[in-house]
Structure formats: structure tokens, C-alpha cells
N, C-alpha and C positions, 0 to 999 in steps of 0.2 A: 227163732225167737217165734212164739206164737200169738195168737192173739188172746188177750187176758179177758176186751171187754167189746162188746158188741151192742151198739144203740141201731135199733132200727124203728125210725120212727115214731117219736115220740111223743104224744101231745099232750099237755096238760092246764086245768081250763081250774080257775077260780072264780067261779059264779058266769060274769062277761064277759071276766078278763082271761089271755088266754097267757100263761105263763109261760109255755115250751110250745114253740110248734116244730111237726116235724121233725124234730132234731134223729141223723144221724148220724157217728163212728164209729171205726172202732181203731181201738187202742193194742200196745204189744208188750211183751216182755220185757224188760232189761231197759224200758225207758221210764225219765219221768214227761209229763203228758200234762199241759195245763188249760186248764179252764181259766180263761180270759174273761174278764166283763166286771162293767163297770157291778157297783148295790143295786141288786133289783134286773138283775139281766136273765134269772134263770139256774145262776151256777145251785144254790143250797138246794132249788127246788130237784132240781136232776142229781146230787148227790144224794139230799133223803129216798126217793125213786130206787134209788139202784140200791141202794141197804137197805131195802124194801122195809123203810118208814113212813113212805106214807105207796100207794096203790098206785097200777097204773090203769090208766084210763083205756090211750090208745099204743098200742106198738110192741112193741116187744124186748126184754132187753136180755141176754145172754152175759154169764159168764166163765167163761172157757167151757164156751158149748151145752151150758143148765143155763136151762131156762127158766127163769124169776117166777114165771106166772106156775111151771108146769112140773120147774125140780130146782122151787124152793130151798132147802135142807142142805143137797148137793152145791148147789149154787154159792151158797154163806159161806158156804167150809172153804172156796180158794179167800174167801175177804173176811180183810183188820180195813176197820174203818177209825174215823175219829170227827166227828158230826158236829159243827161249831163247838165248845170249850169242853174236852176233859173233862171227865167227869168222875170225882175220887176222894175215900176217906182221910181226909187231913190233919189226924185226929191215929191214924197212921201211921210206919212207919214208910218209902218207899216198896222194901221187902215186903211189910206185911199185903200192902195193895195189889201188890205181884198175887199171891198165894191166895185173894180171894177171889181172884179169878183163875186162878190154876186150876180151882176147887169147879167150878162151871166147864173147861175144859176138856176132853180127854188130850191122853198123852204127849200133855209137856209134862217132860223129861226135867231134874234138874240142872241137869246140862242145857237144855236146852233156854232155860229160865237164863245160868251165868252169860252165855253168850247172846243174848238180848242186853243183858244191862252192860254187860261189856259194848258193846254193838251204841249202845244212845248215848256211854260216857258218864256211865253214875255208880262206877264199879264202890267209886269212894263215900259216896252222897246215900248210896240205901239204905241202909241201917237207920237215918236221918228221920225222922218225920216229917210228914208230906206238908204241914202250918210251915219247917219253917223251909220250904224250895221254894225258888224264884220262880216268877213264871214261864222261864226258858227253860228248866227241872220238869216244871210238871207237865211243858210240852212234851216232856222228850219222856219223859215216864208213860206218859201218855203212849206215844209209841211202841214204848215197847211192850205195854199192854195189848197192840193191835200187832204188833208182830210176835206175838207169843206161839199163836199155834201153826205156824209158817206159814201166813197166806202167801198168795200167789199174788194178788191184788189186793194195795195199798190207798186207802183215798183217805184224802187230809182237809179240811172243810179250814182255811182261811189261817193255816199254819202260824203265817207269820202277828199274827195279828197281838200287839201288845209288845211285845220281842223287842230289846236292842238290838243293835249293832252286833255285838258277838254272839247272841242266843239268833237270830233270823245268822246269823254268816252256819255254828257249829252244828242248827235242821238244818239248814239247805245242806251241806256235808253227807249228814249223818245220810240224809235220803239218797242225794245221790251214790252213795255209795249201795246205799241198799237196794238200789237196783241193777245198778251198772256192775255190781260183784254179785248178786246174789240172784240174779236176772225174773225180780220180780218187778211186775207195772207199779209203778209208784205217779196216783194221779195226785193231784194238787191245785185247788180252787182260790183264787187268789184277785184279788183287784190293783195289786202293788207290782208292776209291770215292772220296775227293778227287778223286782228280783227274782219274777218269773223269768227274765230273758238272763238270768245268771241261772237259772235251778235244771231250765226243760231243757227237752230235746227236740221237746214237736206243742205246741200247743192250740187248740180251741178258741177264735174270739167268738162270743155270746154276747150278742146285742137285743135287747126287747124278745127274748125267749126263742130266737133263729139265732143259730151257727152258720157266721156270713163266712170263718175263714179257718181254715186247718188246714196249716199245716208246720217245718222245722223252724223253729228260730231265724237261721241264715238265709234262709228262703224267704221268710218275709219280713225280711228288714232290706237284700238285697233287692226283691221285688218290688219293693213298696218305692225304693230306693230310685230305682233299675242300674240299667250300667252304665250311667257316670260315676267318675269319681273325683272327687276335688284335690288337690293339690297348693298351698300356702310359696307363694314366693315372693321372700324379703329382698333384696336385689341395689346393689346400686345407685338407681332410674327407674323406678317404679313405669313412670310413663312413657320410657323408650324403650322398655322392656315390652311393654304390652302394644305397643308399637310394630316394634318387630315381628313378634308372633302373629299377632293377626295377618301382619301382610306376607309372609311366609305361604304358599300358597301349599305345603310338604304340608301345612298340620290343618288348614283351614273348615274339612268336611271331618274331622273328630275333635275339633273343642273351640272352646264358650272362654273368653276373658273378662274379667272384670277388677277394678282396683275397689279397697275396703279396708280402710285406717292405715292406709300407706301402706300398703298390702298386696299383691296381684293374687288373686281369685282364678286357678285354667281351671277349670273342669271340663275334664276328657269323659266321651265317648267311645271307650273301643277298648279293648278287648286287649289289645299291646299297648295297653297307657304308660308301662316301666318304658317301655324302648323308643316311646314320642315323647316322656319325662326326660328322659336321656340325652333325646334330640335335641328339645327345646334348653333345655340347661349348655351342652355343647354349641349350641347357636347362639348361645347369648354370650358364651366365656371370648369366643373367637371373634366379636362384634366388641368386646370388652367393655362391656356389661360384670360386673362385679355380683358373685352372687354369694351371699352371707346364709339364705338357708332354703333349702326344700325341703317340704313339708304330707304329708299327707292326712286327710282332714277324714278325723276318723268318724265313720256311718253312723247318721241317725240311728238313734238307742228307739226299743218295743214301744214304747211308749207314742213318741211320733209317730212311727208304722200305722199304732193304733187307730192312730187319731185320723191317718192317714183315710186306712183300709172303710172302718167305721164311718168317716164324711165320704168317699166313693158309693157306698154301700157294700161291700167287698164280695158280692156272691152269694149266695142262697147255695151248701153243695149237700148232692142226692143224698 
């Protein structure tokens, strides 16, 4: 794993409005990295800075150690990107679009063309006109164009916009495969948190031009929720179940209980939660309580974590 992208104290203003405020972070090969935030948070502006579409006012960006300000062409040689919507000639076939792109790039072999077409799943439709492609197929062709020159950093701005669930899953599978199996750093921006949760290894949460949190998906969910894990008990006597648990001094330091919809919620705040739940269940059975089901409540999703983090300020990273 090596550093693919290094962002150092990037600030961007438009008039009196600060769009990005001293943004800093690093991304690495072999990961899908998400830029997560609401519309207007600064995600697209940051991507346009990384791809050289707008000038850097303050701060520095390096791609595989090459400075955009000082070594622009070398830095760009590592990069493939789709910013906003992939543009292509709709009256040409997918293959003809690819060949137009090949003419502008050095050392793209016929073998690489076939490899990329297969990777994005367009082998059977590559000779059809793009005008007959679905939006999902055009997105996949856009990814193919961005991958032709073997970039080690791939950046996609809102790639799932307008896609149906099947198209989203197909694109997600392609991107995770590129990152994890080809050791490419894939950066994806989105405000669709459910998709980022499924796709990304790490995310930077951007709000009002600030990176307020940067961590793995798992850590964001667990830290936001804390160590507390909730189990749902359905028993023959819910009130007696609660009374027995609450009165047992063995459990009092680690659990809280509440009744909801004729079920008992047992909140466990301990790393030994499995042992505690096993002891509770054994105790209930010993006291002639029939335990019908015990189920673990799934952790909160990324959307809930995002709301908690942004409402609490999150903490600016350096």
C-alpha cells in the first residue's frame, strides 16, 4: 500500500464564500475512498482541483509524490477521472469511442483495450452505438475510458447518479474489484450514504468546506454508536423478564433495559456482551421464563452516523 493522493491545506474561495477550508488528507492504493457530504459541501470543487480543472489558490496536491503545481504532466499520468457526467460520441459505437480515446493516449495496447472492456462488462455490447446504451452502460463505458492508460488513481464524481439498483450494484462491484484486485486507489464522491457504506473502505465526511471526520466505515459506525450493543428479547412474560434482569446485581453495571412494542430491549455496554446475554438467557430459563427469541439489533447505518457526526461538529482533522 502506497500513498496515492496527498491533500495539504487546500483552501478555495469564490468571492467572499469559502468553498474549501484548509482541507488535508491522504488516500492509498488498494482502497475505495469516499468523499461524503451533502450537495454544496465542496466535493466537486475538490475533485476539480485534483484533476487540474481549476487552479489551486492555497495549499498543495500531490499524486504519487508528484506536485500538481510543479510536476503537472507527471502527476496527471497517474490519474483517470470522470467529473460529473461522462461525455462521449453517442452516434459512434462503444468501441469507436474507445479508439478515439486511444489515439490521444500513448502506449494503450489492443490487449489493454480488451482487458478494460471485459473488466467493465461491456464485451457483448461494445460494438453497439452509444445512443442505444442505458445510463448504466454509459457510466461503465466512461469508467473504461478512464482506465485505458492504466491509471493508479481513479476519481469518479457522483458515479451512481440516475442509475437503477442493478446499475448501481454493477458499478459498485466494478470499482471495488479495481481497487482491491488491481491495487488502484479509487476515489468516489456521493451524497448517497447507503451506497458509500457498501462501497467504501474509508470516507472523508465533508461539510461546509471542512473535513470533519476521516475514518473507516466500520470505525465511523462503531464510534458514533459507542460500544453499546442492543438485543431484543421476546419471552413469555416481558415485565417479569425485565424485573429479573434489572434486579440481578451481576448485570447492573453493564446493561440497561426498556420495553418497546411488547419486546424487551437489552442494551449491553461491554466487550463481553455474548457472555452476558448467555448468562441472562440461562437465568431466565432457570426462573421458568420461556425465551422465544433473542436477536441482535443491527448497528446504525452511515446516514445516522453522518447526522450524529455533523450535528456534534465532528472535529476538524489536521
